[in-house]
C-alpha positions as CSV (number, residue, x, y, z in Angstrom):
1,M,-137.4,92.1,9.3
2,N,-138.3,95.8,8.7
3,T,-135.2,97.9,9.2
4,A,-136.8,101.2,8.1
5,S,-136.5,104.1,10.6
6,C,-139.9,105.5,11.6
7,P,-140.7,105.0,15.3
8,V,-144.4,105.5,15.1
9,S,-147.3,103.1,14.9
10,G,-151.0,103.2,14.2
11,A,-152.9,105.9,12.2
12,G,-151.8,109.5,11.7
13,L,-153.1,112.7,10.2
14,G,-151.5,115.6,8.3
15,L,-151.7,118.6,10.7
16,R,-153.4,121.7,9.1
17,R,-153.9,125.1,10.6
18,S,-157.6,125.1,9.9
19,F,-158.3,122.5,12.6
20,M,-155.4,123.1,15.0
21,N,-157.5,124.8,17.7
22,E,-160.1,122.0,17.6
23,L,-157.5,119.3,17.9
24,E,-155.7,121.2,20.7
25,A,-159.0,121.4,22.7
26,L,-159.6,117.6,22.7
27,P,-158.9,115.9,26.0
28,H,-157.7,112.8,24.2
29,N,-155.4,112.0,21.3
30,P,-157.7,110.8,18.4
31,V,-154.6,110.1,16.2
32,D,-151.4,108.3,16.9
33,F,-149.0,110.8,15.1
34,L,-149.0,113.9,13.1
35,E,-147.1,115.1,9.9
36,V,-146.3,118.6,8.7
37,A,-144.3,120.2,5.8
38,P,-141.3,121.7,7.5
39,E,-141.1,124.6,5.1
40,N,-144.4,125.8,6.5
41,W,-143.1,125.9,10.1
42,M,-139.3,126.3,10.2
43,E,-139.2,130.0,10.5
44,L,-142.3,130.6,12.5
45,G,-142.3,132.2,15.9
46,G,-145.0,133.8,18.0
47,S,-148.2,132.1,18.8
48,L,-148.1,129.7,15.8
49,G,-144.5,128.7,16.6
50,K,-145.6,128.0,20.2
51,K,-148.6,126.0,19.0
52,F,-146.4,123.8,16.8
53,A,-144.0,123.2,19.7
54,Y,-147.1,122.1,21.7
55,F,-148.2,119.6,19.1
56,A,-144.6,118.3,18.7
57,E,-144.5,117.6,22.4
58,R,-148.0,116.0,22.5
59,F,-147.7,113.8,19.4
60,P,-144.9,111.9,17.6
61,M,-144.2,114.3,14.7
62,L,-143.1,113.5,11.2
63,C,-141.9,116.0,8.6
64,H,-142.8,115.6,4.9
65,G,-140.8,118.1,2.8
66,L,-141.9,120.0,-0.3
67,S,-138.8,121.7,-1.7
68,L,-135.7,119.5,-1.4
69,S,-135.9,118.9,-5.2
70,I,-133.8,115.7,-4.9
71,G,-133.7,115.0,-8.6
72,S,-132.9,118.5,-9.8
73,P,-129.8,119.4,-11.9
74,D,-129.4,122.4,-9.6
75,P,-126.9,122.1,-6.7
76,L,-128.4,120.9,-3.4
77,D,-129.5,123.8,-1.1
78,E,-127.2,122.8,1.8
79,H,-128.1,126.0,3.6
80,F,-131.7,124.9,3.7
81,L,-130.6,121.4,4.9
82,I,-128.6,122.9,7.8
83,R,-131.6,125.0,8.9
84,L,-133.8,121.9,8.5
85,K,-131.5,119.8,10.7
86,R,-131.7,122.4,13.5
87,F,-135.5,122.3,13.2
88,L,-135.7,118.5,13.2
89,D,-133.4,118.3,16.2
90,K,-135.1,121.1,18.2
91,H,-138.5,119.5,18.0
92,K,-137.3,115.8,18.1
93,I,-138.9,115.1,14.8
94,V,-139.0,111.3,14.5
95,S,-138.8,111.0,10.7
96,Y,-138.2,113.2,7.6
97,S,-139.5,112.3,4.2
98,E,-139.5,113.8,0.7
99,H,-140.8,113.2,-2.8
100,L,-138.7,111.3,-5.4
101,S,-139.1,114.2,-7.8
102,Y,-137.7,117.7,-8.5
103,C,-139.2,121.1,-8.3
104,S,-136.3,123.4,-9.3
105,D,-134.2,124.2,-12.4
106,N,-132.6,127.6,-12.2
107,G,-135.5,128.6,-9.9
108,H,-138.5,126.9,-8.3
109,L,-141.1,125.3,-10.6
110,Y,-143.9,125.2,-8.0
111,D,-144.8,121.6,-8.9
112,L,-143.4,118.2,-8.3
113,M,-141.9,117.1,-11.6
114,P,-141.0,113.5,-12.6
115,I,-137.3,112.6,-12.6
116,P,-136.5,110.8,-16.0
117,F,-136.5,107.1,-15.5
118,T,-132.9,106.5,-16.6
119,E,-129.8,104.8,-15.1
120,E,-128.0,108.2,-15.1
121,A,-130.8,109.7,-13.1
122,V,-130.6,106.8,-10.6
123,I,-127.0,107.5,-9.8
124,H,-127.5,111.3,-9.7
125,T,-130.5,111.1,-7.4
126,A,-129.0,108.5,-5.1
127,N,-125.8,110.4,-4.6
128,R,-127.9,113.5,-3.7
129,I,-129.9,111.5,-1.2
130,K,-126.7,110.2,0.4
131,R,-125.4,113.8,0.7
132,V,-128.7,114.8,2.4
133,Q,-128.4,111.9,4.8
134,D,-124.9,112.9,5.7
135,I,-125.9,116.5,6.4
136,L,-129.0,115.6,8.4
137,E,-127.2,112.8,10.2
138,R,-130.3,110.5,9.8
139,R,-131.8,108.2,7.2
140,I,-134.4,109.8,5.1
141,V,-137.6,108.5,3.6
142,M,-138.5,108.9,-0.1
143,E,-142.0,108.8,-1.5
144,N,-143.2,107.4,-4.8
145,V,-144.9,110.3,-6.5
146,S,-147.8,110.7,-8.9
147,Y,-146.7,111.8,-12.4
148,Y,-148.5,112.6,-15.7
149,A,-145.7,112.3,-18.2
150,A,-142.4,110.3,-18.4
151,P,-139.9,112.2,-20.5
152,G,-136.8,110.3,-21.5
153,Q,-138.0,107.0,-20.0
154,E,-135.6,104.1,-20.2
155,M,-136.9,102.1,-17.2
156,D,-140.3,101.5,-15.8
157,E,-141.4,103.4,-12.8
158,M,-141.0,100.5,-10.4
159,D,-137.5,99.6,-11.5
160,F,-136.4,103.2,-11.3
161,F,-137.9,103.7,-7.8
162,N,-136.4,100.5,-6.4
163,A,-133.0,101.2,-8.0
164,V,-132.8,104.7,-6.4
165,I,-133.8,103.4,-3.0
166,K,-131.3,100.6,-3.1
167,E,-128.4,102.7,-4.4
168,A,-129.1,105.5,-1.8
169,D,-129.7,103.0,1.0
170,C,-132.7,105.1,2.3
171,D,-136.2,104.2,3.4
172,I,-139.6,104.3,1.6
173,L,-142.8,106.3,2.2
174,L,-145.2,104.2,0.1
175,D,-148.1,106.5,-1.1
176,V,-151.0,104.1,-1.8
177,N,-153.1,106.7,-3.6
178,N,-150.2,107.6,-5.8
179,V,-149.8,104.0,-6.8
180,Y,-153.5,103.9,-7.7
181,V,-153.5,107.2,-9.6
182,N,-150.4,106.2,-11.6
183,S,-151.8,102.7,-12.3
184,I,-154.8,104.3,-14.0
185,N,-153.0,107.0,-15.8
186,H,-150.1,104.7,-17.0
187,N,-152.1,101.5,-17.3
188,Y,-150.2,99.2,-15.0
189,D,-151.2,96.7,-12.2
190,A,-151.4,98.6,-8.9
191,K,-151.2,95.4,-6.8
192,H,-148.1,94.2,-8.7
193,Y,-146.5,97.6,-7.9
194,I,-147.3,97.2,-4.2
195,K,-145.9,93.7,-4.1
196,S,-142.7,94.8,-5.8
197,V,-141.8,97.3,-3.0
198,P,-139.2,95.9,-0.5
199,S,-141.0,95.5,2.8
200,E,-137.9,96.0,4.9
201,R,-137.5,99.6,3.7
202,I,-141.1,100.8,4.1
203,A,-141.2,103.3,7.0
204,Y,-144.8,104.3,6.7
205,L,-147.7,104.8,4.2
206,H,-149.7,107.7,2.9
207,I,-153.3,107.5,1.8
208,A,-155.5,110.2,0.3
209,G,-158.2,111.1,-2.1
210,H,-157.9,112.3,-5.7
211,Y,-159.9,114.0,-8.5
212,D,-161.4,112.1,-11.4
213,E,-160.6,114.2,-14.5
214,A,-161.7,111.4,-16.8
215,E,-162.1,107.6,-16.8
216,D,-158.4,107.2,-17.6
217,L,-157.0,110.3,-15.9
218,K,-156.9,110.7,-12.2
219,V,-155.3,113.8,-10.5
220,D,-153.6,113.5,-7.1
221,T,-155.2,116.4,-5.2
222,H,-155.5,115.3,-1.5
223,G,-158.8,117.1,-1.7
224,A,-161.4,114.4,-1.6
225,D,-162.5,111.4,0.4
226,I,-160.7,108.1,-0.1
227,I,-162.5,105.8,-2.6
228,D,-163.0,102.1,-2.2
229,P,-160.3,100.9,-4.7
230,V,-157.7,102.9,-2.7
231,W,-159.0,101.4,0.5
232,D,-158.7,98.0,-1.1
233,L,-155.1,98.8,-2.1
234,L,-154.3,99.8,1.5
235,Q,-155.6,96.4,2.6
236,T,-153.4,94.7,0.0
237,S,-150.4,96.7,1.3
238,Y,-151.0,95.3,4.9
239,Q,-151.5,91.8,3.5
240,V,-148.2,91.9,1.6
241,H,-146.0,94.0,4.0
242,G,-147.7,93.7,7.4
243,V,-149.4,96.4,9.3
244,I,-147.5,99.6,8.7
245,P,-148.1,103.1,10.2
246,T,-150.4,105.0,7.8
247,L,-151.1,108.7,7.5
248,L,-154.2,110.4,6.1
249,E,-153.4,113.4,3.9
250,R,-156.0,116.1,3.2
251,D,-154.7,119.4,1.8
252,F,-157.8,121.3,0.7
253,N,-161.6,120.9,0.7
254,I,-160.9,120.0,4.3
255,P,-164.1,118.6,5.9
256,S,-165.0,118.7,9.6
257,I,-162.4,117.3,12.0
258,D,-164.9,114.5,12.8
259,S,-165.0,113.5,9.1
260,L,-161.2,113.3,9.1
261,F,-161.2,111.2,12.3
262,T,-163.7,108.9,10.6
263,E,-161.2,108.1,7.9
264,V,-158.4,107.7,10.5
265,E,-160.7,105.2,12.2
266,Q,-161.1,103.4,8.9
267,I,-157.3,103.0,8.7
268,R,-157.3,101.6,12.2
269,H,-160.1,99.2,11.3
270,Y,-158.1,97.7,8.4
271,Q,-155.0,97.6,10.6
272,S,-156.8,95.7,13.3
273,A,-158.5,93.3,10.9
274,Q,-155.1,92.5,9.4
275,E,-153.5,92.0,12.8
276,S,-156.4,89.6,13.7
277,S,-155.9,87.7,10.5
278,N,-152.2,87.4,11.2
279,V,-152.9,86.0,14.7
280,A,-155.5,83.5,13.3
281,T,-153.1,82.1,10.7
282,A,-150.0,82.0,13.0
């Protein structure tokens, strides 16, 4: 049984300011839930603050953080976490996720850096996740990240990820595109990775596009359409773990809102196909 805490279903979209007005004007809800980076909205008032409040009332809202820096050697920013808790509570945010990475070391690094895959880092990171959960008074959701180097590696990525999640007793945001990108860049079997993730901890999925720097180097950009191998990996995820809520990320080169809805509908198509398959084999 899936015990992960993410009370949404269906297909969602990352909310971006460039299409907020178009989305607001629609008489129907073309997506099932939305996701934002809380750092971009926590301190906003005025018209944008009111607009966010409107969307948080109209749609189930998830937050996907950027600056927690959970694997950092720096002390946790507990002042930020207190402010974050107020924001999550005020807008009844249904889930908060972050990246299993770090982005600070005596100052912000402005990138998501890989945590060393070591036993020491497992304990350090898991203890910090536990502290975050205590402050926020909710389970949090950790995302597998794309990475381009593995300094000080003593474990493989999958073992490290699962060890942190188990030790911290938190949930998983499985980013399907990150699995694909890492499988090319680090030469491993993406489907084996998907199958190795514990189903009961998966709260929801991310899917996105990436940039082909070279045949053996993919860059996670969220700035392109989703390619067929990533769609295939999404279908594998549903086959292995069941139909899980899935969110489309698009951070730049943002196309028309209709193009975004087309990809959201593609997610729904694969979800429906898997549900039909499950019924047929029951």
